[in-house]
N, CA, C and O atoms as CSV, one atom per row, in Angstrom:
chain,resi,resn,atom,element,x,y,z
A,1,MET,N,N,22.977,-6.841,-15.476
A,1,MET,CA,C,22.888,-5.476,-15.966
A,1,MET,C,C,23.924,-5.280,-17.082
A,1,MET,O,O,25.109,-5.554,-16.894
A,2,LEU,N,N,23.465,-4.809,-18.230
A,2,LEU,CA,C,24.364,-4.636,-19.368
A,2,LEU,C,C,25.231,-3.388,-19.251
A,2,LEU,O,O,26.375,-3.380,-19.706
A,3,PHE,N,N,24.693,-2.341,-18.648
A,3,PHE,CA,C,25.431,-1.089,-18.574
A,3,PHE,C,C,25.702,-0.764,-17.115
A,3,PHE,O,O,24.760,-0.569,-16.347
A,4,ASP,N,N,26.930,-0.703,-16.727
A,4,ASP,CA,C,27.331,-0.457,-15.351
A,4,ASP,C,C,27.630,1.028,-15.174
A,4,ASP,O,O,28.578,1.548,-15.762
A,5,ARG,N,N,26.824,1.707,-14.365
A,5,ARG,CA,C,26.991,3.149,-14.152
A,5,ARG,C,C,28.348,3.512,-13.542
A,5,ARG,O,O,28.837,4.626,-13.727
A,6,ASP,N,N,28.954,2.565,-12.814
A,6,ASP,CA,C,30.258,2.840,-12.199
A,6,ASP,C,C,31.369,2.944,-13.237
A,6,ASP,O,O,32.444,3.471,-12.954
A,7,HIS,N,N,31.107,2.444,-14.427
A,7,HIS,CA,C,32.123,2.460,-15.477
A,7,HIS,C,C,31.675,3.252,-16.705
A,7,HIS,O,O,32.164,3.020,-17.810
A,8,ASP,N,N,30.740,4.192,-16.506
A,8,ASP,CA,C,30.233,4.927,-17.665
A,8,ASP,C,C,31.292,5.806,-18.312
A,8,ASP,O,O,31.134,6.212,-19.463
A,9,HIS,N,N,32.365,6.107,-17.595
A,9,HIS,CA,C,33.449,6.881,-18.195
A,9,HIS,C,C,34.113,6.125,-19.353
A,9,HIS,O,O,34.774,6.732,-20.195
A,10,LEU,N,N,33.936,4.816,-19.391
A,10,LEU,CA,C,34.497,4.018,-20.478
A,10,LEU,C,C,33.695,4.149,-21.758
A,10,LEU,O,O,34.163,3.767,-22.831
A,11,TYR,N,N,32.492,4.686,-21.652
A,11,TYR,CA,C,31.582,4.706,-22.791
A,11,TYR,C,C,31.293,6.112,-23.293
A,11,TYR,O,O,30.365,6.297,-24.080
A,12,LYS,N,N,32.048,7.091,-22.869
A,12,LYS,CA,C,31.787,8.453,-23.306
A,12,LYS,C,C,32.019,8.582,-24.802
A,12,LYS,O,O,32.940,7.988,-25.363
A,13,ASP,N,N,31.177,9.360,-25.419
A,13,ASP,CA,C,31.261,9.576,-26.857
A,13,ASP,C,C,32.428,10.509,-27.157
A,13,ASP,O,O,32.486,11.626,-26.645
A,14,LEU,N,N,33.339,10.053,-27.975
A,14,LEU,CA,C,34.504,10.838,-28.351
A,14,LEU,C,C,34.107,12.160,-28.996
A,14,LEU,O,O,34.832,13.148,-28.872
A,15,TYR,N,N,32.981,12.193,-29.673
A,15,TYR,CA,C,32.596,13.350,-30.459
A,15,TYR,C,C,31.857,14.404,-29.644
A,15,TYR,O,O,31.514,15.455,-30.185
A,16,LEU,N,N,31.601,14.160,-28.362
A,16,LEU,CA,C,30.909,15.131,-27.532
A,16,LEU,C,C,31.887,16.054,-26.797
A,16,LEU,O,O,31.462,16.901,-26.011
A,17,ARG,N,N,33.154,15.901,-27.038
A,17,ARG,CA,C,34.127,16.741,-26.369
A,17,ARG,C,C,34.159,18.131,-26.985
A,17,ARG,O,O,33.707,18.338,-28.112
A,18,ASP,N,N,34.703,19.085,-26.225
A,18,ASP,CA,C,34.730,20.474,-26.667
A,18,ASP,C,C,35.795,20.754,-27.708
A,18,ASP,O,O,35.606,21.602,-28.580
A,19,GLU,N,N,36.899,20.059,-27.625
A,19,GLU,CA,C,37.963,20.318,-28.590
A,19,GLU,C,C,38.048,19.186,-29.608
A,19,GLU,O,O,37.712,18.038,-29.317
A,20,ALA,N,N,38.493,19.528,-30.776
A,20,ALA,CA,C,38.563,18.552,-31.863
A,20,ALA,C,C,39.612,17.491,-31.579
A,20,ALA,O,O,40.655,17.789,-30.998
A,21,PRO,N,N,39.342,16.244,-31.987
A,21,PRO,CA,C,40.414,15.252,-31.955
A,21,PRO,C,C,41.540,15.758,-32.858
A,21,PRO,O,O,41.274,16.466,-33.829
A,22,PRO,N,N,42.764,15.414,-32.561
A,22,PRO,CA,C,43.864,15.961,-33.361
A,22,PRO,C,C,43.810,15.503,-34.816
A,22,PRO,O,O,43.415,14.379,-35.127
A,23,HIS,N,N,44.213,16.398,-35.674
A,23,HIS,CA,C,44.364,16.073,-37.093
A,23,HIS,C,C,45.542,15.105,-37.197
A,23,HIS,O,O,46.515,15.249,-36.457
A,24,PRO,N,N,45.478,14.122,-38.097
A,24,PRO,CA,C,46.612,13.200,-38.249
A,24,PRO,C,C,47.936,13.914,-38.535
A,24,PRO,O,O,48.998,13.441,-38.128
A,25,GLY,N,N,47.874,15.039,-39.228
A,25,GLY,CA,C,49.090,15.802,-39.505
A,25,GLY,C,C,49.738,16.338,-38.241
A,25,GLY,O,O,50.962,16.425,-38.143
A,26,GLU,N,N,48.901,16.697,-37.273
A,26,GLU,CA,C,49.424,17.182,-35.993
A,26,GLU,C,C,50.168,16.063,-35.257
A,26,GLU,O,O,51.243,16.291,-34.704
A,27,ILE,N,N,49.607,14.884,-35.253
A,27,ILE,CA,C,50.247,13.742,-34.590
A,27,ILE,C,C,51.568,13.399,-35.275
A,27,ILE,O,O,52.580,13.150,-34.620
A,28,LEU,N,N,51.533,13.391,-36.595
A,28,LEU,CA,C,52.760,13.100,-37.349
A,28,LEU,C,C,53.816,14.172,-37.099
A,28,LEU,O,O,54.985,13.856,-36.877
A,29,ARG,N,N,53.406,15.440,-37.136
A,29,ARG,CA,C,54.329,16.568,-36.977
A,29,ARG,C,C,54.891,16.662,-35.560
A,29,ARG,O,O,56.099,16.811,-35.377
A,30,ASP,N,N,54.011,16.576,-34.555
A,30,ASP,CA,C,54.441,16.850,-33.180
A,30,ASP,C,C,54.973,15.629,-32.434
A,30,ASP,O,O,55.819,15.767,-31.551
A,31,ASP,N,N,54.495,14.452,-32.775
A,31,ASP,CA,C,54.873,13.265,-32.012
A,31,ASP,C,C,55.822,12.335,-32.765
A,31,ASP,O,O,56.831,11.891,-32.217
A,32,MET,N,N,55.495,12.046,-34.013
A,32,MET,CA,C,56.246,11.016,-34.728
A,32,MET,C,C,57.484,11.533,-35.437
A,32,MET,O,O,58.540,10.903,-35.380
A,33,LEU,N,N,57.367,12.676,-36.106
A,33,LEU,CA,C,58.509,13.200,-36.866
A,33,LEU,C,C,59.722,13.455,-35.972
A,33,LEU,O,O,60.835,13.098,-36.358
A,34,PRO,N,N,59.550,14.062,-34.787
A,34,PRO,CA,C,60.719,14.241,-33.917
A,34,PRO,C,C,61.328,12.913,-33.458
A,34,PRO,O,O,62.548,12.797,-33.337
A,35,ALA,N,N,60.477,11.911,-33.203
A,35,ALA,CA,C,60.984,10.606,-32.755
A,35,ALA,C,C,61.707,9.867,-33.879
A,35,ALA,O,O,62.614,9.075,-33.625
A,36,LEU,N,N,61.303,10.130,-35.117
A,36,LEU,CA,C,61.950,9.488,-36.266
A,36,LEU,C,C,63.306,10.106,-36.581
A,36,LEU,O,O,64.164,9.469,-37.191
A,37,GLU,N,N,63.487,11.344,-36.163
A,37,GLU,CA,C,64.697,12.099,-36.475
A,37,GLU,C,C,64.944,12.149,-37.980
A,37,GLU,O,O,66.071,11.995,-38.450
A,38,LEU,N,N,63.860,12.370,-38.721
A,38,LEU,CA,C,63.924,12.548,-40.173
A,38,LEU,C,C,63.484,13.958,-40.511
A,38,LEU,O,O,62.645,14.540,-39.824
A,39,SER,N,N,64.047,14.496,-41.562
A,39,SER,CA,C,63.556,15.784,-42.048
A,39,SER,C,C,62.243,15.538,-42.794
A,39,SER,O,O,61.920,14.404,-43.147
A,40,LYS,N,N,61.510,16.594,-43.024
A,40,LYS,CA,C,60.261,16.479,-43.786
A,40,LYS,C,C,60.547,15.974,-45.205
A,40,LYS,O,O,59.801,15.158,-45.746
A,41,THR,N,N,61.612,16.459,-45.784
A,41,THR,CA,C,61.984,16.038,-47.135
A,41,THR,C,C,62.339,14.553,-47.170
A,41,THR,O,O,61.955,13.840,-48.096
A,42,ALA,N,N,63.066,14.096,-46.167
A,42,ALA,CA,C,63.444,12.683,-46.114
A,42,ALA,C,C,62.219,11.799,-45.922
A,42,ALA,O,O,62.113,10.743,-46.545
A,43,LEU,N,N,61.290,12.224,-45.062
A,43,LEU,CA,C,60.069,11.437,-44.862
A,43,LEU,C,C,59.239,11.412,-46.139
A,43,LEU,O,O,58.688,10.370,-46.494
A,44,ALA,N,N,59.143,12.533,-46.827
A,44,ALA,CA,C,58.404,12.574,-48.095
A,44,ALA,C,C,59.020,11.603,-49.092
A,44,ALA,O,O,58.301,10.909,-49.811
A,45,ARG,N,N,60.342,11.552,-49.139
A,45,ARG,CA,C,61.038,10.632,-50.039
A,45,ARG,C,C,60.714,9.183,-49.676
A,45,ARG,O,O,60.446,8.369,-50.559
A,46,VAL,N,N,60.739,8.857,-48.374
A,46,VAL,CA,C,60.418,7.497,-47.912
A,46,VAL,C,C,58.984,7.130,-48.301
A,46,VAL,O,O,58.719,6.006,-48.726
A,47,LEU,N,N,58.064,8.084,-48.154
A,47,LEU,CA,C,56.659,7.833,-48.465
A,47,LEU,C,C,56.373,7.813,-49.967
A,47,LEU,O,O,55.335,7.311,-50.398
A,48,GLY,N,N,57.292,8.356,-50.757
A,48,GLY,CA,C,57.073,8.416,-52.198
A,48,GLY,C,C,56.083,9.492,-52.600
A,48,GLY,O,O,55.348,9.342,-53.576
A,49,ILE,N,N,56.068,10.594,-51.830
A,49,ILE,CA,C,55.194,11.730,-52.137
A,49,ILE,C,C,56.043,12.987,-52.209
A,49,ILE,O,O,57.211,12.978,-51.823
A,50,THR,N,N,55.463,14.052,-52.698
A,50,THR,CA,C,56.204,15.310,-52.791
A,50,THR,C,C,56.301,15.954,-51.406
A,50,THR,O,O,55.425,15.753,-50.564
A,51,PRO,N,N,57.354,16.721,-51.172
A,51,PRO,CA,C,57.447,17.465,-49.905
A,51,PRO,C,C,56.262,18.412,-49.713
A,51,PRO,O,O,55.833,18.655,-48.585
A,52,ARG,N,N,55.739,18.941,-50.812
A,52,ARG,CA,C,54.568,19.832,-50.718
A,52,ARG,C,C,53.357,19.089,-50.173
A,52,ARG,O,O,52.642,19.610,-49.317
A,53,LYS,N,N,53.122,17.879,-50.661
A,53,LYS,CA,C,51.980,17.090,-50.192
A,53,LYS,C,C,52.134,16.780,-48.698
A,53,LYS,O,O,51.171,16.887,-47.939
A,54,LEU,N,N,53.341,16.398,-48.282
A,54,LEU,CA,C,53.579,16.136,-46.867
A,54,LEU,C,C,53.422,17.417,-46.058
A,54,LEU,O,O,52.860,17.398,-44.963
A,55,GLY,N,N,53.915,18.521,-46.592
A,55,GLY,CA,C,53.789,19.809,-45.908
A,55,GLY,C,C,52.342,20.200,-45.667
A,55,GLY,O,O,52.012,20.732,-44.607
A,56,LEU,N,N,51.470,19.941,-46.644
A,56,LEU,CA,C,50.046,20.246,-46.479
A,56,LEU,C,C,49.421,19.390,-45.377
A,56,LEU,O,O,48.582,19.867,-44.613
A,57,LEU,N,N,49.834,18.125,-45.299
A,57,LEU,CA,C,49.336,17.255,-44.229
A,57,LEU,C,C,49.830,17.749,-42.876
A,57,LEU,O,O,49.048,17.848,-41.930
A,58,LEU,N,N,51.115,18.058,-42.773
A,58,LEU,CA,C,51.681,18.505,-41.506
A,58,LEU,C,C,51.101,19.841,-41.056
A,58,LEU,O,O,51.023,20.110,-39.858
A,59,ALA,N,N,50.692,20.684,-42.013
A,59,ALA,CA,C,50.066,21.966,-41.704
A,59,ALA,C,C,48.564,21.818,-41.446
A,59,ALA,O,O,47.869,22.804,-41.199
A,60,GLU,N,N,48.074,20.582,-41.507
A,60,GLU,CA,C,46.668,20.263,-41.279
A,60,GLU,C,C,45.752,20.905,-42.325
A,60,GLU,O,O,44.603,21.249,-42.046
A,61,LYS,N,N,46.297,21.055,-43.533
A,61,LYS,CA,C,45.534,21.630,-44.646
A,61,LYS,C,C,45.057,20.569,-45.618
A,61,LYS,O,O,44.285,20.871,-46.528
A,62,ALA,N,N,45.500,19.331,-45.444
A,62,ALA,CA,C,45.104,18.223,-46.316
A,62,ALA,C,C,44.776,17.014,-45.449
A,62,ALA,O,O,45.401,16.802,-44.410
A,63,PRO,N,N,43.798,16.224,-45.875
A,63,PRO,CA,C,43.434,15.031,-45.105
A,63,PRO,C,C,44.325,13.843,-45.459
A,63,PRO,O,O,45.051,13.860,-46.453
A,64,VAL,N,N,44.251,12.826,-44.629
A,64,VAL,CA,C,44.895,11.558,-44.948
A,64,VAL,C,C,43.963,10.825,-45.909
A,64,VAL,O,O,42.838,10.480,-45.550
A,65,THR,N,N,44.428,10.594,-47.108
A,65,THR,CA,C,43.660,9.847,-48.100
A,65,THR,C,C,43.979,8.360,-47.944
A,65,THR,O,O,44.888,7.993,-47.200
A,66,LEU,N,N,43.246,7.521,-48.633
A,66,LEU,CA,C,43.521,6.084,-48.580
A,66,LEU,C,C,44.943,5.794,-49.042
A,66,LEU,O,O,45.648,5.006,-48.411
A,67,ASP,N,N,45.370,6.415,-50.125
A,67,ASP,CA,C,46.728,6.202,-50.641
A,67,ASP,C,C,47.774,6.610,-49.609
A,67,ASP,O,O,48.739,5.884,-49.368
A,68,LEU,N,N,47.576,7.767,-49.008
A,68,LEU,CA,C,48.541,8.246,-48.019
A,68,LEU,C,C,48.508,7.373,-46.764
A,68,LEU,O,O,49.552,7.123,-46.161
A,69,ALA,N,N,47.334,6.910,-46.367
A,69,ALA,CA,C,47.224,6.017,-45.205
A,69,ALA,C,C,47.993,4.723,-45.452
A,69,ALA,O,O,48.655,4.209,-44.550
A,70,LEU,N,N,47.905,4.198,-46.669
A,70,LEU,CA,C,48.663,2.986,-47.005
A,70,LEU,C,C,50.160,3.242,-46.906
A,70,LEU,O,O,50.901,2.430,-46.352
A,71,ARG,N,N,50.599,4.368,-47.441
A,71,ARG,CA,C,52.025,4.710,-47.410
A,71,ARG,C,C,52.524,4.920,-45.976
A,71,ARG,O,O,53.568,4.390,-45.595
A,72,LEU,N,N,51.774,5.695,-45.187
A,72,LEU,CA,C,52.151,5.930,-43.788
A,72,LEU,C,C,52.126,4.631,-42.988
A,72,LEU,O,O,53.006,4.379,-42.165
A,73,GLY,N,N,51.114,3.818,-43.239
A,73,GLY,CA,C,50.982,2.557,-42.517
A,73,GLY,C,C,52.143,1.620,-42.750
A,73,GLY,O,O,52.629,0.978,-41.819
A,74,VAL,N,N,52.590,1.538,-43.986
A,74,VAL,CA,C,53.726,0.677,-44.304
A,74,VAL,C,C,55.022,1.287,-43.753
A,74,VAL,O,O,55.813,0.591,-43.117
A,75,ALA,N,N,55.234,2.567,-43.993
A,75,ALA,CA,C,56.493,3.209,-43.605
A,75,ALA,C,C,56.674,3.271,-42.088
A,75,ALA,O,O,57.784,3.087,-41.590
A,76,LEU,N,N,55.593,3.528,-41.353
A,76,LEU,CA,C,55.712,3.731,-39.912
A,76,LEU,C,C,55.272,2.528,-39.096
A,76,LEU,O,O,55.459,2.494,-37.879
A,77,GLY,N,N,54.684,1.535,-39.769
A,77,GLY,CA,C,54.348,0.301,-39.090
A,77,GLY,C,C,53.030,0.266,-38.350
A,77,GLY,O,O,52.745,-0.716,-37.663
A,78,HIS,N,N,52.217,1.298,-38.463
A,78,HIS,CA,C,50.932,1.316,-37.760
A,78,HIS,C,C,49.809,0.673,-38.566
A,78,HIS,O,O,48.789,0.278,-38.001
A,79,GLY,N,N,49.985,0.568,-39.860
A,79,GLY,CA,C,48.922,0.088,-40.726
A,79,GLY,C,C,48.035,1.248,-41.163
A,79,GLY,O,O,47.977,2.265,-40.473
A,80,PRO,N,N,47.344,1.117,-42.292
A,80,PRO,CA,C,46.530,2.205,-42.823
A,80,PRO,C,C,45.301,2.520,-41.972
A,80,PRO,O,O,44.846,3.664,-41.955
A,81,ARG,N,N,44.759,1.533,-41.268
A,81,ARG,CA,C,43.551,1.774,-40.463
A,81,ARG,C,C,43.804,2.799,-39.356
A,81,ARG,O,O,42.910,3.571,-39.011
A,82,TYR,N,N,44.983,2.808,-38.816
A,82,TYR,CA,C,45.333,3.780,-37.783
A,82,TYR,C,C,45.165,5.202,-38.324
A,82,TYR,O,O,44.526,6.049,-37.700
A,83,TRP,N,N,45.749,5.442,-39.491
A,83,TRP,CA,C,45.717,6.785,-40.064
A,83,TRP,C,C,44.319,7.169,-40.544
A,83,TRP,O,O,43.897,8.313,-40.376
A,84,LEU,N,N,43.605,6.222,-41.138
A,84,LEU,CA,C,42.235,6.512,-41.568
A,84,LEU,C,C,41.332,6.731,-40.362
A,84,LEU,O,O,40.425,7.561,-40.407
A,85,GLY,N,N,41.575,5.993,-39.290
A,85,GLY,CA,C,40.789,6.184,-38.068
A,85,GLY,C,C,41.001,7.560,-37.465
A,85,GLY,O,O,40.043,8.205,-37.037
A,86,LEU,N,N,42.244,8.014,-37.428
A,86,LEU,CA,C,42.520,9.369,-36.930
A,86,LEU,C,C,41.803,10.412,-37.782
A,86,LEU,O,O,41.205,11.350,-37.255
A,87,GLN,N,N,41.866,10.242,-39.101
A,87,GLN,CA,C,41.222,11.197,-39.997
A,87,GLN,C,C,39.708,11.166,-39.802
A,87,GLN,O,O,39.064,12.215,-39.778
A,88,MET,N,N,39.140,9.969,-39.663
A,88,MET,CA,C,37.696,9.839,-39.492
A,88,MET,C,C,37.244,10.502,-38.187
A,88,MET,O,O,36.237,11.210,-38.177
A,89,GLN,N,N,37.971,10.284,-37.091
A,89,GLN,CA,C,37.605,10.914,-35.825
A,89,GLN,C,C,37.600,12.427,-35.947
A,89,GLN,O,O,36.686,13.099,-35.468
A,90,HIS,N,N,38.629,12.953,-36.592
A,90,HIS,CA,C,38.731,14.400,-36.789
A,90,HIS,C,C,37.578,14.918,-37.654
A,90,HIS,O,O,36.952,15.927,-37.327
A,91,ASP,N,N,37.306,14.224,-38.751
A,91,ASP,CA,C,36.243,14.653,-39.669
A,91,ASP,C,C,34.856,14.565,-39.034
A,91,ASP,O,O,34.035,15.465,-39.213
A,92,LEU,N,N,34.590,13.487,-38.294
A,92,LEU,CA,C,33.276,13.340,-37.658
A,92,LEU,C,C,33.049,14.415,-36.605
A,92,LEU,O,O,31.940,14.934,-36.480
A,93,TRP,N,N,34.071,14.750,-35.859
A,93,TRP,CA,C,33.923,15.818,-34.871
A,93,TRP,C,C,33.602,17.137,-35.571
A,93,TRP,O,O,32.706,17.869,-35.151
A,94,ARG,N,N,34.332,17.432,-36.630
A,94,ARG,CA,C,34.088,18.677,-37.375
A,94,ARG,C,C,32.689,18.706,-37.972
A,94,ARG,O,O,32.049,19.756,-38.014
A,95,MET,N,N,32.211,17.544,-38.438
A,95,MET,CA,C,30.887,17.470,-39.033
A,95,MET,C,C,29.807,17.803,-38.005
A,95,MET,O,O,28.788,18.402,-38.348
A,96,ASP,N,N,30.024,17.422,-36.757
A,96,ASP,CA,C,29.036,17.662,-35.710
A,96,ASP,C,C,29.024,19.096,-35.198
A,96,ASP,O,O,28.130,19.468,-34.438
A,97,GLN,N,N,29.978,19.892,-35.592
A,97,GLN,CA,C,30.022,21.278,-35.141
A,97,GLN,C,C,29.041,22.123,-35.960
A,97,GLN,O,O,28.815,21.858,-37.140
A,98,PRO,N,N,28.461,23.142,-35.317
A,98,PRO,CA,C,27.511,23.999,-36.053
A,98,PRO,C,C,28.198,24.674,-37.242
A,98,PRO,O,O,29.263,25.275,-37.102
A,99,HIS,N,N,27.589,24.567,-38.369
A,99,HIS,CA,C,28.090,25.237,-39.569
A,99,HIS,C,C,26.937,25.367,-40.559
A,99,HIS,O,O,25.925,24.672,-40.459
A,100,GLU,N,N,27.112,26.248,-41.488
A,100,GLU,CA,C,26.072,26.490,-42.473
A,100,GLU,C,C,26.514,25.923,-43.818
A,100,GLU,O,O,27.565,26.285,-44.347
A,101,LEU,N,N,25.701,25.038,-44.353
A,101,LEU,CA,C,25.956,24.492,-45.685
A,101,LEU,C,C,25.071,25.226,-46.683
A,101,LEU,O,O,23.866,25.360,-46.473
A,102,LYS,N,N,25.655,25.686,-47.735
A,102,LYS,CA,C,24.880,26.363,-48.776
A,102,LYS,C,C,24.620,25.376,-49.903
A,102,LYS,O,O,25.057,25.560,-51.039
A,103,VAL,N,N,23.894,24.322,-49.549
A,103,VAL,CA,C,23.579,23.267,-50.504
A,103,VAL,C,C,22.070,23.072,-50.485
A,103,VAL,O,O,21.453,22.983,-49.423
A,104,LYS,N,N,21.497,23.009,-51.659
A,104,LYS,CA,C,20.060,22.751,-51.762
A,104,LYS,C,C,19.842,21.273,-52.037
A,104,LYS,O,O,20.648,20.624,-52.704
A,105,ARG,N,N,18.757,20.760,-51.522
A,105,ARG,CA,C,18.422,19.358,-51.742
A,105,ARG,C,C,18.021,19.159,-53.202
A,105,ARG,O,O,17.314,19.987,-53.778
A,106,VAL,N,N,18.471,18.071,-53.787
A,106,VAL,CA,C,18.165,17.728,-55.175
A,106,VAL,C,C,16.887,16.904,-55.197
A,106,VAL,O,O,16.708,15.995,-54.387
A,107,ALA,N,N,16.004,17.230,-56.128
A,107,ALA,CA,C,14.788,16.443,-56.297
A,107,ALA,C,C,15.115,15.232,-57.156
A,107,ALA,O,O,15.649,15.365,-58.257
A,108,TRP,N,N,14.795,14.064,-56.650
A,108,TRP,CA,C,15.077,12.832,-57.369
A,108,TRP,C,C,14.022,12.585,-58.430
A,108,TRP,O,O,12.829,12.776,-58.192
A,109,ALA,N,N,14.474,12.155,-59.613
A,109,ALA,CA,C,13.550,11.772,-60.671
A,109,ALA,C,C,12.986,10.403,-60.319
A,109,ALA,O,O,13.620,9.632,-59.598
A,110,LYS,N,N,11.818,10.106,-60.817
A,110,LYS,CA,C,11.224,8.796,-60.559
A,110,LYS,C,C,12.066,7.728,-61.231
A,110,LYS,O,O,12.668,7.961,-62.279
A,111,ALA,N,N,12.101,6.542,-60.612
A,111,ALA,CA,C,12.854,5.420,-61.165
A,111,ALA,C,C,12.221,5.001,-62.483
A,111,ALA,O,O,10.998,4.962,-62.617
A,112,THR,N,N,13.070,4.691,-63.449
A,112,THR,CA,C,12.572,4.241,-64.754
A,112,THR,C,C,12.659,2.738,-64.833
A,112,THR,O,O,13.460,2.111,-64.139
A,113,LYS,N,N,11.844,2.170,-65.671
A,113,LYS,CA,C,11.878,0.723,-65.865
A,113,LYS,C,C,12.696,0.416,-67.109
A,113,LYS,O,O,12.568,1.079,-68.138
A,114,SER,N,N,13.540,-0.605,-66.993
A,114,SER,CA,C,14.336,-1.008,-68.150
A,114,SER,C,C,13.486,-1.867,-69.066
A,114,SER,O,O,12.321,-2.139,-68.776
A,115,ALA,N,N,14.062,-2.280,-70.144
A,115,ALA,CA,C,13.334,-3.075,-71.137
A,115,ALA,C,C,12.825,-4.390,-70.564
A,115,ALA,O,O,11.836,-4.926,-71.064
A,116,LYS,N,N,13.469,-4.927,-69.534
A,116,LYS,CA,C,13.044,-6.203,-68.968
A,116,LYS,C,C,12.005,-6.029,-67.868
A,116,LYS,O,O,11.543,-7.017,-67.297
A,117,GLY,N,N,11.631,-4.793,-67.563
A,117,GLY,CA,C,10.593,-4.569,-66.575
A,117,GLY,C,C,11.088,-4.455,-65.143
A,117,GLY,O,O,10.285,-4.474,-64.210
A,118,THR,N,N,12.388,-4.339,-64.954
A,118,THR,CA,C,12.913,-4.160,-63.600
A,118,THR,C,C,13.414,-2.740,-63.448
A,118,THR,O,O,13.775,-2.083,-64.424
A,119,LYS,N,N,13.430,-2.282,-62.223
A,119,LYS,CA,C,13.904,-0.920,-61.980
A,119,LYS,C,C,15.402,-0.844,-62.186
A,119,LYS,O,O,16.135,-1.758,-61.810
A,120,SER,N,N,15.854,0.241,-62.779
A,120,SER,CA,C,17.275,0.453,-63.023
A,120,SER,C,C,17.964,0.801,-61.717
A,120,SER,O,O,17.432,1.574,-60.920
A,121,ALA,N,N,19.119,0.248,-61.497
A,121,ALA,CA,C,19.898,0.521,-60.280
A,121,ALA,C,C,21.159,1.298,-60.613
A,121,ALA,O,O,22.189,1.103,-59.968
A,122,GLY,N,N,21.098,2.163,-61.592
A,122,GLY,CA,C,22.252,2.983,-61.922
A,122,GLY,C,C,23.199,2.331,-62.907
A,122,GLY,O,O,24.246,2.905,-63.205
A,123,VAL,N,N,22.876,1.153,-63.427
A,123,VAL,CA,C,23.703,0.470,-64.409
A,123,VAL,C,C,22.976,0.549,-65.733
A,123,VAL,O,O,21.790,0.229,-65.816
A,124,SER,N,N,23.663,0.964,-66.747
A,124,SER,CA,C,23.042,1.093,-68.064
A,124,SER,C,C,22.524,-0.247,-68.550
A,124,SER,O,O,23.089,-1.296,-68.240
A,125,ALA,N,N,21.431,-0.202,-69.322
A,125,ALA,CA,C,20.868,-1.427,-69.876
A,125,ALA,C,C,21.911,-2.097,-70.757
A,125,ALA,O,O,22.602,-1.430,-71.528
A,126,GLY,N,N,22.024,-3.410,-70.641
A,126,GLY,CA,C,22.966,-4.154,-71.460
A,126,GLY,C,C,24.340,-4.283,-70.852
A,126,GLY,O,O,25.197,-4.955,-71.425
A,127,THR,N,N,24.586,-3.654,-69.695
A,127,THR,CA,C,25.879,-3.790,-69.032
A,127,THR,C,C,25.688,-4.531,-67.715
A,127,THR,O,O,24.597,-4.534,-67.146
A,128,LYS,N,N,26.735,-5.145,-67.248
A,128,LYS,CA,C,26.694,-5.859,-65.974
A,128,LYS,C,C,27.720,-5.251,-65.040
A,128,LYS,O,O,28.802,-4.836,-65.456
A,129,ALA,N,N,27.353,-5.207,-63.760
A,129,ALA,CA,C,28.320,-4.773,-62.767
A,129,ALA,C,C,29.304,-5.909,-62.557
A,129,ALA,O,O,28.892,-7.059,-62.406
A,130,SER,N,N,30.579,-5.615,-62.545
A,130,SER,CA,C,31.604,-6.637,-62.400
A,130,SER,C,C,31.850,-6.953,-60.934
A,130,SER,O,O,31.950,-6.034,-60.120
A,131,PRO,N,N,31.951,-8.253,-60.569
A,131,PRO,CA,C,32.243,-8.616,-59.187
A,131,PRO,C,C,33.739,-8.620,-58.912
A,131,PRO,O,O,34.201,-9.344,-58.030
A,132,ARG,N,N,34.501,-7.826,-59.646
A,132,ARG,CA,C,35.949,-7.789,-59.478
A,132,ARG,C,C,36.363,-6.375,-59.123
A,132,ARG,O,O,35.694,-5.407,-59.486
A,133,SER,N,N,37.449,-6.268,-58.425
A,133,SER,CA,C,37.960,-4.954,-58.081
A,133,SER,C,C,39.485,-4.981,-58.129
A,133,SER,O,O,40.108,-6.042,-58.089
A,134,VAL,N,N,40.061,-3.799,-58.216
A,134,VAL,CA,C,41.513,-3.684,-58.230
A,134,VAL,C,C,41.954,-3.341,-56.830
A,134,VAL,O,O,41.492,-2.353,-56.258
A,135,GLY,N,N,42.843,-4.141,-56.264
A,135,GLY,CA,C,43.331,-3.930,-54.907
A,135,GLY,C,C,44.465,-2.931,-54.870
A,135,GLY,O,O,44.868,-2.387,-55.899
A,136,ALA,N,N,44.982,-2.692,-53.655
A,136,ALA,CA,C,46.061,-1.716,-53.459
A,136,ALA,C,C,47.326,-2.105,-54.209
A,136,ALA,O,O,48.138,-1.239,-54.534
A,137,THR,N,N,47.508,-3.398,-54.490
A,137,THR,CA,C,48.706,-3.823,-55.176
A,137,THR,C,C,48.564,-3.689,-56.688
A,137,THR,O,O,49.518,-3.921,-57.431
A,138,GLY,N,N,47.356,-3.309,-57.142
A,138,GLY,CA,C,47.130,-3.187,-58.579
A,138,GLY,C,C,46.624,-4.483,-59.196
A,138,GLY,O,O,46.328,-4.533,-60.390
A,139,ARG,N,N,46.525,-5.531,-58.383
A,139,ARG,CA,C,46.028,-6.798,-58.878
A,139,ARG,C,C,44.518,-6.824,-58.834
A,139,ARG,O,O,43.904,-6.239,-57.941
A,140,VAL,N,N,43.925,-7.494,-59.784
A,140,VAL,CA,C,42.477,-7.627,-59.815
A,140,VAL,C,C,42.100,-8.808,-58.948
A,140,VAL,O,O,42.648,-9.902,-59.085
A,141,SER,N,N,41.149,-8.571,-58.047
A,141,SER,CA,C,40.685,-9.658,-57.183
A,141,SER,C,C,39.181,-9.782,-57.279
A,141,SER,O,O,38.491,-8.820,-57.614
A,142,SER,N,N,38.685,-10.934,-56.992
A,142,SER,CA,C,37.264,-11.191,-57.032
A,142,SER,C,C,36.750,-11.367,-55.628
A,142,SER,O,O,37.440,-11.931,-54.779
A,143,TYR,N,N,35.544,-10.891,-55.368
A,143,TYR,CA,C,35.001,-11.063,-54.028
A,143,TYR,C,C,34.125,-12.291,-53.927
A,143,TYR,O,O,33.523,-12.523,-52.879
A,144,ARG,N,N,34.034,-13.082,-54.976
A,144,ARG,CA,C,33.238,-14.306,-54.918
A,144,ARG,C,C,33.963,-15.380,-54.177
A,144,ARG,O,O,33.444,-16.486,-54.028
């Protein structure tokens, strides 16, 4: 048997709970900042961000971005995935809550054929998509 009913509590969906998973700013503010014994200004200095930016995160008014996750991950030792995971859990829970979006669906234009007879994939004719990207260190890396 693949699914054991005696252990179904291990498989509960995190997003079906009544209260939101904590915002990463709440965890940083309530759990980590007191344990670090650093002021908000000192932590902002360590992270290389403005006190205002840190204040918005701690007030749960700003999300953890990739850049901030990298900074928090290095400074606090958890790694960026920890912080991005917290943000994702919070965002997914909020997305599942009833809300009204005032967005209309866009009608897609029909795909056009390029001069070579193939469908365009969003790249202008005569240009090539590069298999290189710039990493977090600013170095260009190839995925080949």
